[in-house]
C-alpha positions in Angstrom: 118.6 121.7 88.0 119.9 120.2 91.2 123.6 119.7 91.9 124.1 115.9 92.1 127.0 116.2 94.5 125.0 118.3 96.9 122.1 115.9 96.7 124.4 112.9 97.5 126.0 114.8 100.4 122.6 115.8 101.8 121.3 112.2 101.5 124.3 111.0 103.5 123.5 113.4 106.2 119.8 112.4 106.2 120.7 108.7 106.3 123.1 109.4 109.3 120.2 111.1 111.1 118.0 108.1 110.4 120.7 105.8 111.8 120.8 108.1 114.8 117.0 107.7 115.3 117.5 103.9 115.2 120.4 103.9 117.7 118.4 106.3 120.0 115.5 103.9 120.0 117.9 101.0 120.9 119.4 103.2 123.7 115.9 104.0 125.0 115.0 100.3 124.9 118.1 99.4 126.9 117.4 102.1 129.5 113.8 101.1 129.8 114.6 97.4 130.3 117.3 98.3 132.9 115.4 101.0 134.9 111.7 100.7 134.4 109.8 98.2 136.6 106.3 98.7 135.1 105.8 97.0 131.8 102.9 99.3 131.0 105.1 102.5 131.5 107.9 100.8 129.5 105.5 100.4 126.6 104.1 103.9 126.9 107.6 105.5 126.9 108.7 103.5 123.9 105.5 104.2 121.9 105.8 107.9 122.8 109.4 107.9 121.4 108.3 106.2 118.2 105.4 108.7 117.8 108.0 111.5 118.2 110.3 109.8 115.7 107.6 109.6 112.9 107.6 113.3 112.1 111.4 113.3 112.2 111.5 110.6 109.6 109.2 112.7 107.4 111.7 115.6 107.7 114.7 113.4 106.8 113.2 111.8 103.8 115.4 112.9 100.9 112.7 112.1 98.2 110.2 114.9 98.7 111.3 116.6 95.4 112.0 113.3 93.6 109.5 113.0 90.8 110.2 109.2 90.6 109.0 108.6 94.2 105.3 108.8 95.1 104.4 111.1 98.1 103.0 108.1 100.0 106.5 106.7 100.1 107.6 109.7 102.1 104.6 109.7 104.4 104.3 106.0 105.0 107.3 104.3 103.6 110.1 106.3 105.3 108.7 105.8 108.8 108.2 102.1 108.1 111.8 101.8 106.7 113.4 103.6 109.7 111.3 102.3 112.6 110.5 98.7 111.8 113.6 97.0 113.1 113.9 98.8 116.4 110.1 98.3 117.0 110.3 94.6 116.2 113.3 94.3 118.5 111.5 96.1 121.4 108.3 94.1 121.0 110.3 90.8 120.9 112.0 91.7 124.1 108.9 93.1 125.6 107.0 89.9 124.9 109.8 87.7 126.3 110.2 90.0 129.4 113.6 90.5 130.8 114.7 86.9 129.9 116.0 87.8 126.5 118.3 90.6 127.7 121.2 88.2 128.2 122.2 88.0 124.5 121.8 91.7 123.6 125.6 92.1 123.2 125.3 89.7 120.2 121.9 90.4 118.9 121.8 94.2 118.9 124.9 94.6 116.7 123.5 92.0 114.3 120.2 93.8 114.2 121.8 97.1 113.5 124.5 96.0 111.1 122.7 93.2 109.3 119.0 93.6 110.0 118.6 97.3 109.4 120.4 97.3 106.0 118.6 94.1 104.9 115.3 95.6 105.9 116.0 98.9 104.1 116.9 97.1 100.9 113.9 94.7 101.2 111.5 97.5 101.9 112.8 99.5 98.9 112.0 96.4 96.8 108.6 96.1 98.3 107.9 99.8 97.6 109.2 99.3 94.0 107.6 96.0 93.0 104.6 95.5 95.3 103.2 98.9 96.0 104.6 100.8 93.0 105.6 103.8 95.1 108.9 104.2 93.3 109.0 104.6 89.5 111.8 103.5 87.2 
């Protein structure tokens, strides 16, 4: 039997690492938009970082031993949960070019503080009610 306090503490650490991944992708995005002149190289660098982040999200998923969570939720759901908001933000700015960079000081905190938690909660509901990857 697992110790519930240890499980909760380890989940907090894993969620903090997930937040670190998200913030790292935002930092990379800012650096790329500031320093990289080639849109193609900018896209390749960001996609390489996302490809590197996918296995890390597999490692930080706290539900590998949870019998109420399907394995596909760890393999597919966790990367979607962690990487969707930073990827959408990057592709929005990439599609608009450097024009949208002016409001980053407002938009990025809103994305991280409101968008990420909202997406995580919404994705959990999708996994539960639409895909059935989480059992109650």
